[in-house]
MARKOL-844458 format. One record per residue: residue number from 1; chain; y, x, z of N, C-alpha, C in turn. Coordinates in pm, whole numbers, plus 50000, padded with zeros to 5 digits. Each point is the difference from the previous one (the first is absolute). Layout:
# residues N
R  n  chain  n.yy  n.xx  n.zz  ca.yy  ca.xx  ca.zz  c.yy  c.xx  c.zz
R  NUM  A  Y  X  Z  Y  X  Z  Y  X  Z .
...
# end
This chain:
# residues 112
R  n  chain  n.yy  n.xx  n.zz  ca.yy  ca.xx  ca.zz  c.yy  c.xx  c.zz
R  1  A  36292  30463  01788  50030  49882  50097  49924  49878  49933 .
R  2  A  49921  49947  50097  49921  49877  49970  50089  49871  50018 .
R  3  A  50000  49913  49899  50075  49872  50008  49907  49881  49967 .
R  4  A  49968  49936  50110  49930  49877  49975  50100  49880  49943 .
R  5  A  49951  49922  49917  50092  49904  49932  49916  49875  49991 .
R  6  A  50048  49898  50083  49939  49872  50015  50047  49900  49891 .
R  7  A  49905  49909  49955  50050  49886  49914  49894  49878  50046 .
R  8  A  50059  49885  49934  49912  49878  50024  50041  49904  50098 .
R  9  A  50107  50029  50068  50050  49900  50097  50072  49894  49944 .
R  10  A  50047  49882  50071  50043  49891  49962  49985  49893  50085 .
R  11  A  50030  49875  49952  49992  49884  50084  49880  49904  49946 .
R  12  A  49945  49948  50109  49885  49919  49974  49986  49901  50105 .
R  13  A  49932  49883  49963  49978  49894  50103  49893  50026  50090 .
R  14  A  49997  49953  50121  49881  50013  50095  49875  49963  49917 .
R  15  A  49894  50088  50039  49886  49969  49923  49978  50089  49875 .
R  16  A  50097  50050  49947  50011  50084  49885  49955  50124  49997 .
R  17  A  50011  50080  49892  49957  50125  50001  50093  50094  49926 .
R  18  A  50003  50135  50038  50086  50083  49935  49898  50144  50008 .
R  19  A  50032  50091  49898  49936  50127  49994  50110  50102  50003 .
R  20  A  49992  50092  50094  50097  50118  50009  49935  50118  49946 .
R  21  A  50079  50077  49936  49950  50145  49949  50099  50102  50045 .
R  22  A  49943  50116  50014  50068  50119  50048  49932  50113  49912 .
R  23  A  50106  50079  49944  49971  50116  49916  50070  50114  50062 .
R  24  A  49914  50101  50041  50045  50119  50078  50023  50103  49877 .
R  25  A  50145  50029  49993  50039  50106  49884  50043  50116  50069 .
R  26  A  50004  50116  49928  50036  50122  50035  49883  50097  50021 .
R  27  A  50027  50112  50059  49894  50107  50039  49929  49958  50116 .
R  28  A  49885  49961  49962  49894  49944  50102  49885  50109  50010 .
R  29  A  49980  50076  50090  49890  50091  50012  49868  49928  50033 .
R  30  A  50022  49910  50105  49882  49914  50032  50034  49889  50083 .
R  31  A  49959  49880  49956  50013  49875  50084  49888  49975  50071 .
R  32  A  50037  49992  50129  49883  49980  50105  49996  49841  50039 .
R  33  A  50117  49951  50010  49997  49852  50027  50135  49930  49931 .
R  34  A  49975  49884  49972  50106  49914  49928  50002  49857  50072 .
R  35  A  50109  49959  50033  50006  49865  50081  50134  49922  49966 .
R  36  A  49979  49883  50062  50111  49902  49997  50046  49970  50141 .
R  37  A  50128  49978  50030  50067  49966  50117  50109  49903  49967 .
R  38  A  50028  49922  50093  50097  49892  49988  50104  50005  50093 .
R  39  A  50115  49937  49975  50110  49983  50109  50056  49869  49978 .
R  40  A  49997  49911  50097  50049  49872  49993  50139  50006  50077 .
R  41  A  50098  49912  49958  50129  49992  50057  49999  50001  50160 .
R  42  A  50069  50101  50060  50003  50008  50144  49876  50054  50057 .
R  43  A  49903  50049  49934  49866  50030  50055  49980  50161  49947 .
R  44  A  49917  50064  50080  49968  50134  49966  49905  50013  49884 .
R  45  A  49989  50123  49943  49906  50014  49879  49866  49998  50057 .
R  46  A  49906  49930  49928  49864  50015  50038  49909  50011  49885 .
R  47  A  49866  50053  50043  49910  50028  49906  49946  49873  49937 .
R  48  A  49985  49996  49871  49924  49890  49931  49859  50056  49961 .
R  49  A  49975  50098  49934  49873  50052  49955  50013  50137  49964 .
R  50  A  49906  50081  50012  49985  50127  49944  49859  50044  49951 .
R  51  A  49996  50084  49912  49872  50036  49928  50019  50160  49977 .
R  52  A  49898  50061  50037  49975  50134  49996  49945  50045  49854 .
R  53  A  50018  50135  49982  49956  50052  49880  49830  49974  49993 .
R  54  A  49945  49996  50105  49844  49970  49996  49965  49848  49988 .
R  55  A  50116  49910  50006  49977  49869  49991  49993  49930  50137 .
R  56  A  50017  50060  50097  50006  49920  50137  50115  49928  50019 .
R  57  A  49989  49870  50027  50104  49896  50002  50033  49962  50141 .
R  58  A  50115  49967  50036  50050  49934  50122  50096  49901  49971 .
R  59  A  49994  49890  50072  50077  49871  49973  50059  49968  50141 .
R  60  A  50119  49956  50004  50059  49931  50117  49931  49876  50026 .
R  61  A  49969  49950  50122  49932  49873  50014  50073  49890  49950 .
R  62  A  50110  49993  49986  50082  49881  49948  49993  49983  49844 .
R  63  A  49943  50109  49937  49977  49975  49843  49840  50007  49974 .
R  64  A  49923  50026  50092  49848  50006  49955  49966  49875  49939 .
R  65  A  49909  50022  49897  49948  49880  49932  50092  49927  49895 .
R  66  A  50132  50065  50004  50097  49934  49903  50057  50102  49913 .
R  67  A  50003  50125  50050  50067  50111  49920  49879  50102  49952 .
R  68  A  50005  50062  49879  49912  50106  49970  50071  50111  49939 .
R  69  A  49982  50112  50072  50052  50130  49938  49889  50076  49915 .
R  70  A  50062  50044  49891  49919  50086  49909  50080  50120  49943 .
R  71  A  49934  50097  49934  50067  50106  49953  49940  50039  49859 .
R  72  A  50077  50068  49924  49957  50068  49874  50048  50141  50008 .
R  73  A  49911  50098  50055  50018  50130  50034  50062  50087  49867 .
R  74  A  49942  49959  49904  50032  50065  49860  50151  49982  49981 .
R  75  A  50059  49874  50033  50119  49971  49967  50106  50027  50133 .
R  76  A  49951  50040  50106  50069  50014  50116  50081  49853  50050 .
R  77  A  49903  49899  49975  50069  49867  50031  49916  49931  50098 .
R  78  A  50073  49929  50074  49927  49908  50115  50064  49862  49968 .
R  79  A  49901  49912  50034  50025  49856  49967  49984  49910  50143 .
R  80  A  50070  49894  49999  49978  49909  50120  50004  49848  49934 .
R  81  A  49870  49957  49996  50003  49858  49966  50009  49902  50110 .
R  82  A  50104  49918  49992  50027  49915  50120  49974  49856  49946 .
R  83  A  49891  49941  50078  49978  49860  49964  50028  49914  50130 .
R  84  A  49993  49886  49977  50041  49889  50122  50104  50034  50077 .
R  85  A  50119  50047  49932  50108  50030  50064  50070  49912  50105 .
R  86  A  50048  50048  50103  50068  49902  50097  50149  50039  50016 .
R  87  A  50066  49915  50057  50144  50033  50019  50015  50119  50079 .
R  88  A  49925  50019  50116  50014  50123  50066  49964  50147  49941 .
R  89  A  49962  49969  49866  49968  50129  49920  50125  50040  49938 .
R  90  A  50101  49933  50005  50131  50047  49950  50053  50112  50056 .
R  91  A  50028  50103  49924  50049  50138  50036  50028  50090  49891 .
R  92  A  50054  50111  50023  50008  50091  49913  49870  50106  50002 .
R  93  A  49941  50008  49904  49860  50068  50002  50025  50143  49949 .
R  94  A  49950  50095  50073  50042  50159  49971  49855  50062  49963 .
R  95  A  50004  50076  49908  49886  50100  49962  50013  50130  50085 .
R  96  A  49888  50050  50051  49995  50124  50068  49904  50101  49942 .
R  97  A  50013  50115  49985  49897  50099  49947  50001  50108  50102 .
R  98  A  49878  50021  50052  49963  50117  50078  50064  49984  50143 .
R  99  A  50047  49883  50032  50075  49971  50138  50135  50096  50003 .
R  100  A  50061  50016  49881  50114  50071  50001  50105  49949  49898 .
R  101  A  49957  49968  49876  50080  49967  49901  50019  49845  49985 .
R  102  A  50127  49951  50003  50019  49864  49993  50067  49941  49868 .
R  103  A  49965  49882  49953  50077  49933  49890  50120  49953  50057 .
R  104  A  50082  49930  49908  50107  49926  50041  49985  49867  50037 .
R  105  A  49885  49956  49983  49959  49855  50030  50035  49893  49886 .
R  106  A  49908  49886  50029  50006  49906  49898  50002  49865  50083 .
R  107  A  50087  49903  49971  50009  49884  50091  49899  49890  49954 .
R  108  A  49927  49945  50095  49909  49888  49986  50055  49876  50084 .
R  109  A  50027  49903  49928  50062  49867  50069  49891  49900  49992 .
R  110  A  49957  49933  50092  49905  49902  49994  50072  49870  50073 .
R  111  A  50020  49906  49913  50080  49887  50037  49976  49879  49915 .
R  112  A  50002  49873  50046  49987  49890  49930  50149  49945  49960 .
# end
């Protein structure tokens, strides 16, 4: 069973930065894609960014030029560097592996 485990969430003021990490533990035969999604209160879960094993990257329009996704394949780890954070980025951020395995989420709060 694959279990993604997120870390790095917290509270930050608008304009600040946070870095999320996600380690995929367990029996992983092959990781094809890793990604980050988020769910704000009262809203549906939405894609933030994904990165494939080959390095192809996709961002939501709302985070382009502010967030950066990267990975360390040897460590089965994906990162999300979040800069210039806004109040509307407040959400629970979830890690996803292969469009199938979900982490439990980490809360990011952006508030003054």
